[in-house]
C-alpha positions in Angstrom: 175.4 74.0 137.0 177.5 70.5 138.2 174.6 68.2 137.3 174.2 70.1 134.0 177.5 68.7 133.0 177.0 65.3 134.9 178.1 62.4 132.5 174.3 61.6 132.8 172.6 64.3 132.5 170.4 64.7 129.7 172.1 67.2 128.5 175.5 65.5 128.1 173.4 62.9 127.1 171.5 64.3 124.0 175.3 66.2 123.0 176.8 62.8 123.0 174.0 61.5 120.7 174.7 64.5 118.8 178.0 63.4 118.1 176.9 59.6 117.7 174.9 60.8 114.7 177.5 63.1 113.3 180.0 60.3 113.4 177.5 57.5 112.0 176.5 60.3 108.7 180.4 60.6 107.9 180.9 57.1 108.3 177.8 56.2 105.9 179.4 59.1 103.2 182.3 57.4 103.0 181.1 54.1 103.0 179.1 55.1 100.2 181.5 56.5 97.7 181.7 53.4 95.7 178.4 53.5 94.9 177.8 49.5 94.9 178.2 50.0 98.7 175.3 52.0 99.5 173.2 49.2 100.3 175.3 47.7 102.9 176.3 51.1 104.3 172.8 51.9 105.0 172.0 48.3 106.4 174.9 49.2 108.8 173.3 52.6 109.7 170.3 51.1 110.4 171.5 48.4 112.6 173.5 51.1 114.8 170.2 53.1 114.8 168.0 50.8 116.1 170.0 49.9 118.8 170.2 53.3 119.8 166.5 53.9 119.9 166.3 51.1 122.1 169.0 52.2 124.1 171.0 48.7 123.8 173.9 50.5 121.3 177.6 49.3 122.0 180.5 50.0 119.8 179.2 52.2 117.2 182.3 51.3 115.0 182.3 47.8 116.1 178.4 47.5 115.2 178.4 49.7 112.0 181.7 47.1 110.4 179.9 43.8 111.9 176.5 44.2 110.2 178.6 45.8 106.9 180.8 42.5 107.0 177.7 40.3 107.8 174.7 41.7 105.3 177.4 42.5 102.5 176.2 40.2 100.0 172.5 40.7 100.3 172.5 44.4 101.1 174.3 45.0 97.7 172.4 42.5 95.4 169.4 44.2 96.8 171.0 47.8 96.4 171.5 47.1 92.7 168.3 45.5 91.7 167.0 49.0 93.5 169.2 50.6 91.4 168.2 49.5 88.4 164.7 50.7 89.3 165.8 54.1 90.5 167.2 54.6 86.8 164.1 52.8 85.2 161.9 55.5 87.2 164.7 58.2 86.6 164.5 57.9 82.7 160.6 57.3 82.5 160.4 60.5 84.4 162.8 62.4 82.4 160.6 61.4 79.2 157.3 62.1 80.1 158.6 65.7 81.5 160.5 66.5 78.6 159.1 64.8 75.8 157.1 65.8 73.6 155.2 62.7 73.5 151.9 62.5 74.9 150.8 60.1 77.6 147.6 58.8 79.1 146.6 59.7 82.3 145.8 56.5 83.1 149.0 55.4 82.3 150.9 58.3 84.2 148.8 57.1 87.5 150.0 53.3 86.9 153.5 54.9 87.0 153.3 57.0 89.7 151.6 54.0 91.8 154.4 52.1 90.9 156.9 54.6 91.8 155.5 55.5 95.2 155.1 51.5 95.9 158.5 51.1 95.1 159.9 53.8 97.2 157.6 53.3 100.6 158.7 49.7 100.0 162.7 51.5 100.0 162.6 52.9 103.7 161.9 49.4 105.2 164.5 47.1 102.9 167.5 48.0 104.7 165.8 48.1 108.2 164.4 45.0 107.8 168.0 43.2 106.6 169.5 44.8 109.1 167.3 43.2 112.0 166.5 39.6 110.5 168.1 36.8 109.1 166.0 36.1 106.1 166.6 35.5 102.3 166.7 38.1 99.6 162.9 37.2 98.3 161.4 37.3 101.5 163.3 40.9 102.8 161.5 41.9 100.0 158.0 40.6 100.2 157.9 41.2 104.1 159.5 45.2 102.9 156.6 45.3 100.9 154.0 44.0 103.2 155.2 46.4 105.9 155.1 49.4 103.6 151.1 48.5 103.1 150.1 47.6 106.0 151.4 50.7 108.3 150.3 53.9 105.9 150.8 56.5 108.1 153.8 55.4 109.5 155.6 54.7 106.3 154.3 58.1 104.7 155.9 59.4 108.0 159.1 57.7 107.4 159.4 58.9 103.8 158.7 62.7 104.5 161.6 62.2 107.1 163.8 61.4 104.3 162.9 63.7 102.0 162.8 66.3 104.0 166.4 66.8 104.3 166.5 67.5 100.3 163.3 69.8 100.4 165.3 72.1 102.8 168.4 71.9 100.9 166.6 73.6 97.6 164.8 76.2 99.7 167.6 77.2 101.9 171.3 77.4 101.5 172.4 76.7 105.1 170.5 73.6 105.2 173.8 72.1 102.7 175.7 72.1 106.1 173.4 70.6 108.6 172.5 67.9 105.5 176.7 67.6 105.3 176.5 66.6 109.2 173.3 65.1 109.3 171.3 65.0 106.4 171.6 60.6 106.4 171.7 59.7 109.5 169.4 61.9 111.6 166.4 61.0 108.9 167.1 57.1 109.5 167.4 57.6 113.1 163.4 59.4 113.3 162.2 56.6 111.3 164.2 53.9 113.8 161.7 55.1 116.2 158.7 54.6 114.0 160.1 51.0 112.7 161.5 49.8 116.2 157.6 49.8 117.5 156.8 47.3 113.8 159.8 45.3 114.0 158.9 44.4 117.4 155.9 42.2 116.3 157.6 39.7 114.8 160.6 39.8 117.5 160.5 37.1 120.1 159.2 38.3 123.1 160.9 40.0 125.6 164.1 40.2 123.5 166.7 42.1 124.3 170.4 42.9 123.2 173.4 44.0 124.9 176.2 43.1 122.6 177.4 43.5 118.7 177.4 40.0 118.4 173.4 39.2 118.5 171.1 41.0 116.8 169.5 38.9 114.2 166.2 37.2 114.1 165.5 34.4 112.1 161.8 35.4 110.7 160.7 32.3 109.0 157.6 32.2 112.1 157.3 36.3 111.2 156.8 35.1 107.6 153.9 33.7 108.0 152.2 36.3 110.1 153.2 39.3 108.2 151.5 37.3 105.2 148.2 36.5 107.1 
């Protein structure tokens, strides 16, 4: 019984991880309140989560706000562009659903394909920004490439993000779980998936022990992604 509550026991480490994810979830929700900061908040979250899954984490708050500040400009510009596209797809979907106009199946298929490409790309954008030092153009281009080149993993990550919404729709009690872990837990699951993908474009044998050196310049990685 004593070993169960030992600080290094799997049980205590599990509880610590649950607490970290809950704190991170609250932190992201608070930092997302101004709306235009959502991009920076998600980037900072993925910065912390990638270090968690690789067991390289330092201080959660320090790491989060370090990444938030460092990537704020790029993350905000990317997020605002994504917000425009979200509005575009949302309005078009509303028109398709409620308008009396008739649209060809070909047009609907093209619309659906574009929406899926956008959704699949979106699951990589902020993790890529959190991990790699690059221009916005290359961040977006690499995110599209990763989504296309890793379809099973991309779908798995997308499902992880959508699952909480489905649970909230069908089960009332899921709202409480979503409030506690609805953002951080799906992102944590996704981090296990994209961590292995990212290692292909990182310097071999690189480890990170602090919150002050976690950026990789991907000029060479861009060439590999585009081959």
